[in-house]
C-alpha positions as semicolon CSV with decimal commas, in nm:
position;residue;x (nm);y (nm);z (nm)
1;M;-3,498;1,879;-0,167
2;V;-3,582;1,618;0,102
3;Q;-3,874;1,483;-0,102
4;L;-3,620;1,441;-0,409
5;V;-3,372;1,236;-0,178
6;L;-3,656;1,021;-0,034
7;L;-3,794;0,950;-0,384
8;Y;-3,434;0,858;-0,520
9;I;-3,371;0,629;-0,235
10;S;-3,728;0,469;-0,257
11;N;-3,668;0,410;-0,635
12;S;-3,327;0,256;-0,582
13;L;-3,405;0,032;-0,287
14;R;-3,715;-0,161;-0,402
15;K;-3,683;-0,521;-0,344
16;D;-3,884;-0,630;-0,671
17;P;-3,614;-0,599;-0,933
18;P;-3,859;-0,517;-1,227
19;A;-4,012;-0,232;-1,002
20;R;-3,667;-0,095;-0,911
21;A;-3,540;0,189;-1,106
22;S;-3,257;0,111;-1,358
23;S;-2,910;0,283;-1,321
24;L;-2,998;0,492;-1,624
25;D;-3,315;0,602;-1,457
26;L;-3,142;0,679;-1,139
27;L;-2,868;0,886;-1,317
28;S;-3,126;1,098;-1,480
29;H;-3,324;1,144;-1,157
30;P;-3,398;1,503;-1,068
31;F;-3,202;1,465;-0,748
32;I;-2,881;1,373;-0,953
33;K;-2,951;1,617;-1,219
34;K;-2,972;1,908;-0,966
35;F;-2,590;1,861;-0,914
36;E;-2,461;1,773;-1,255
37;D;-2,314;2,126;-1,316
38;M;-2,131;2,132;-0,982
39;D;-1,769;2,034;-0,950
40;I;-1,817;1,760;-0,700
41;D;-1,547;1,480;-0,669
42;L;-1,753;1,191;-0,551
43;G;-1,437;0,979;-0,518
44;I;-1,318;1,195;-0,208
45;L;-1,665;1,154;-0,052
46;V;-1,684;0,768;-0,113
47;G;-1,325;0,736;0,016
48;T;-1,416;0,883;0,337
49;L;-1,716;0,650;0,418
50;E;-1,695;0,372;0,655
51;P;-1,774;0,007;0,546
52;P;-2,142;-0,078;0,571
53;L;-2,245;-0,232;0,895
54;G;-2,313;-0,605;0,886
55;P;-2,554;-0,809;1,120
56;P;-2,460;-0,799;1,488
57;D;-2,199;-1,042;1,585
58;S;-2,372;-1,302;1,815
59;Q;-2,041;-1,391;1,959
60;N;-2,001;-1,033;2,090
61;P;-2,155;-0,985;2,426
62;T;-2,153;-0,614;2,384
63;D;-2,409;-0,633;2,085
64;S;-2,754;-0,585;2,180
65;N;-3,030;-0,775;1,990
């Protein structure tokens, strides 16, 4: 299972766009297919996520660089 997750992430985060998996490829990836028969509401999951972290605020002395 861990290998599937790592492969999925690797395929979706490639910097070179032609080498990056398309959205259709990612939707048909074995990691996603593994859960297609389950009743999972991703909206609930996504709604609980915190916003992504940005770069450290250079004006905030509590941030360490």
